[in-house]
C-alpha positions, 0 to 999 in steps of 0.5 A: 485501594490501600495497596495503591497507597502503599505502593505510592508511599514506596515509590515516594520514599525511593524518590526521596531516598534517591534525591537525597543521595543526589543531595549528599553526593558531590565532587571537589575539583583540583585546586579546591577544597569544600568547607563542611559545616554542620548548622553553621559550624565547620566540621571538616575539610573535603579535598578533590574527588567524590565526597559526601554530606548530610542533606539539610544538616550540613551544608557546603562552601566551595574554595579554590585554594590554588594560586591565583592573580589579583590584579590592582590596576590604577591604584593611586599612591603618594611618594614621600615627596607628595608625588602622585603615582598611578600603579599597575600591580598584581599579586599571586597568592594561594590558600595555605590554610583554608579553615583559618581563613574561612574561620576569620572571613567567612568565604569574604576573604578577597573583598574584606582582606586581600584587596584593603590590605594590598592597598594599604602595604602598597601606599605604606611602602611607597610612602618611604621613598621620593619619586625619583628612589621609586624610579630607581629602586622599583626591584627593591620597593616590589621586595619590600611590598612582597615580604610585608604582604607575605607576612601580613597574609601567612597570618590568616591562612594565605601564601603570597608567591609574587608582587609585581608592579607592572606599570606606573605613570606619573602626574602631569606636574612630574612630567613638566619637572622631569622634562625641565630638569633634563633640559637643565642638566643638558645645558649644564652638561653642554656648558661643562663639555665647552668649558672643558674643551676650551681648557684643554685647547688652552693647555695644548697651546701652552704646551706647543709654545713651550715645545717650540720655545724648547726646540729653539733653544736646542737648536740655538745650543746645537748651532753655538756647538756646531760654531765653536767646532768649525776651527780654521784647519778644520775649514781648510780640510772641508775646502780641500775635500770639496775640491774637484781637483781643477784649478780656477780660471783666473789670471792676474799678477797676484793670482794663485792657483794653489790652495794654501793648506798652511795653518796660521 
C-alpha cells in the first residue's frame, strides 16, 4: 500500500512538472513581443522565438509591434467656416517602444490613446482651413496631420509611418451652394465671353473702316499722280503705240488721214 502511494506521488509529481514546463514554455510570433511581469511589475520584454517564464509568478501579455492600419470611417469634422465634412482616414503605425507604451496604457493603447487622439488631431488640423482650402490643399493637410500624430505618438512609444485621407463627403447644404456657385460662375464667364466677342468685333469693324479709308486715300493719291504725269506729248505717244497702221476709213473735205504728232 505504501509503495502504491509513493508511486502515485511520483506520477503526480511528474505530471505537475510536465504541466509546469508546458505553462513555462511559450512562443512569440514574428512582429510581436511578450511583456513579462512578476506579480504585476514588468520584468522584461521577450521577442520572437521560444521563451520561458515562471508559472504563477510571472504573467505574459502579447503585443503586436509590426505596422498596423487603423481605419477611421465616417469621421465627422468641421472646417474653419463651420462646414461639415465626413472623412474616411487611415493611420499606419507600429510600436517602437513596447515597454513604454505598456507602462502607460497597460495594453489599452488603441482605445485609450490612438483612436481618441487621432480624432482630436484631425479635427484641430481641419479647423484651420475653410472648406474650399480643404479641397485644394488636401495633400498639405494630410502632411500636417501626419506630422502632428507622429510627434504625439512618438512620446508614448508609437511610430506613425503614414496618414491618408482616402475619402470625404460634404454636407447637402454645401453641395447645393457649390452647385449654385458653379452656375453663377458659368453665367459670369458666358457674359464675359459675349462682351469680349462684342469688343473684338467692334475693334475689327473700326480697323476695317480705317483700312478702307486708307485704301481710298492711297488710290486717290495714285490717280492724282497718274493724272499729273499724262502730258499731251505722252498721250500722243501712247496713241501712236496703239495705232495698228490702218488709216481711218473716213471721207470728207475736212478729213485728215494722218496723225498729228506736233506738240503745241
